[in-house]
N, C-alpha and C positions, 0 to 999 in steps of 0.2 A: 646562693649555693643550692644545689639540688634541682634547679630548674633547667630543663633542656632548652637550648636555643631553638627558636622557631625556624623551620626551613624557609629559605628564600624562594619565592615563586620562580619556576623555571622560565616563564615568559612574562614580560610586562603586559599590561592591558593593551598598549599600542601594538606590541608584537602579536598578541592574540588576534586583534582586529586585522592586522596585516596578513596573518596566516589564513584567517577565514576568507578574506577577500581573494587571496591567491587560490584557495580551494574552489571558490565559486567560479572564478574565471577559468581555471583548469577544467572543472567539471563541465562548464558550458562548452568549452572549446574541444575537449577530448573525451572526458568520462561519459557524458550523456550520449555519445555516439558509439559507445562500446557495448550497448545493450543488445540483447538478442531475445527473441521470443522462445518460450519453452515449447517443446513439441506439443502439437494439438491445440494451441491457443487460438489460432485463426479459425480453425474448424469449429471450436467451441463458441467463439464469438459470433460466427455466422449463424450457427444453430440457435443460440439464445436470442439474437436480434430478430431472426426469422420468426421466432416464437412470440415476438412482441414484448419482450421484457424491457423494462426501464433499467438502464445500467449507468452507474456513476462511479467516479473515482473519489476516494478520500485519502489523500496522502499528506505526509508532512512536508512534502516539497511544495514550494510556491507554484501557482498556476503557470506563471511564465517560464518555469523550469520544466514542468511535466508536459505541458502542451506540445512543445517541439519534439519531445521524445515520442509521444503518442503519434504525432504526425509522421515522423521518420519511420516508425515501426508499422505504419499503416493501420493503427488502431483508433485514431481520433474519431472517425465517423461512427464508431460503434456506441460511443457514449452519449447519453442524453445530458449529462452534466460532468464537467471536468472540475472536480473539487480539490484544489490544492490547499485544503484546510481540514479541520478535524471533522469526524463523522457527524457530530452534533449539528454542524452548520449545513452539511449536505442533506441531512434529514429534514431540514426546514423547507425543502423544495415542495411546494403544494402538489406537485404531480405524484408525490408518494403517499398522500393522504389515503388511508384505508387499504393500502397495499401491504402484502407480506414482504418483509425485507430480510435478506440474508447477507451478512457481512462475510466476505471471503478474504482470507489473508494467509500469510506464511510466516509471521513472526509474532512474538508475544505481545508487542505493542498493538498489533491488529486485534488480537483476542481481548486485550484490556479495553480497547475502544468499543468492542461489541458489548462487553460486560457493562461498561459505564453507560451505555445507551440502551440497555436491556434488549439487545438484539441476539438472535441465534447466530452462531458463527460456524463457517466451514473452514477447516484448516487444509491448506494444500501442501502436501508433502513433497511436491516437485519444486517448491520454491527454496528460499534460503534458510528457513528454519528446520529444525530437526523434529522427529516424532516425539522425542522426550520433551522438547520445549512446548510442543502443541498439546500433548495428551493431558497435561495438568490443567488445562483450561476447559476440558470436557466439551469440545466442539461437537456439533450435531453430526459432523462428517470429518473423517481424516481421508482426504482424497489423494490417492496415489498418482493420479493423472487427470488430464482435462476431461477424458471420457467419463470417469466416475463422477466428477463434479457436475458435468452436463446432465447425466442421468438423474442425479439427486435433485438438481434444480427443476428439471422438467417432470420429475416423478410425482 
């Protein structure tokens, strides 16, 4: 008496696995093709690549998921490394030795990754995160658009 009954799980482990598999298949077939570039991204990437900068991705998506998206959007060739892994692993690339590094992101997980790796971070406000979400991380830049980010990087 006095003990609350424990709630039953909404889904069984098998149902969770089935839902995750459904999501992965749906994302590959539909979701990954619904991406579009933010205004100014291509010009920014051209400018940064022409300036000789090393550019890499560090995403929580597996490489085999992010690579087709980058190819479909025409961004694949801009990157020196496609890292479908955490920032720490991307930072192990010997081409980064002795280089200044800036982590650019639009969500708090990106900012946390920068903090965890002692990297300065630029928050892009044209992405999915909000100013409120980004300000608390004290990024070196709160970029309103690609032009601001490009000027900061090249400045």
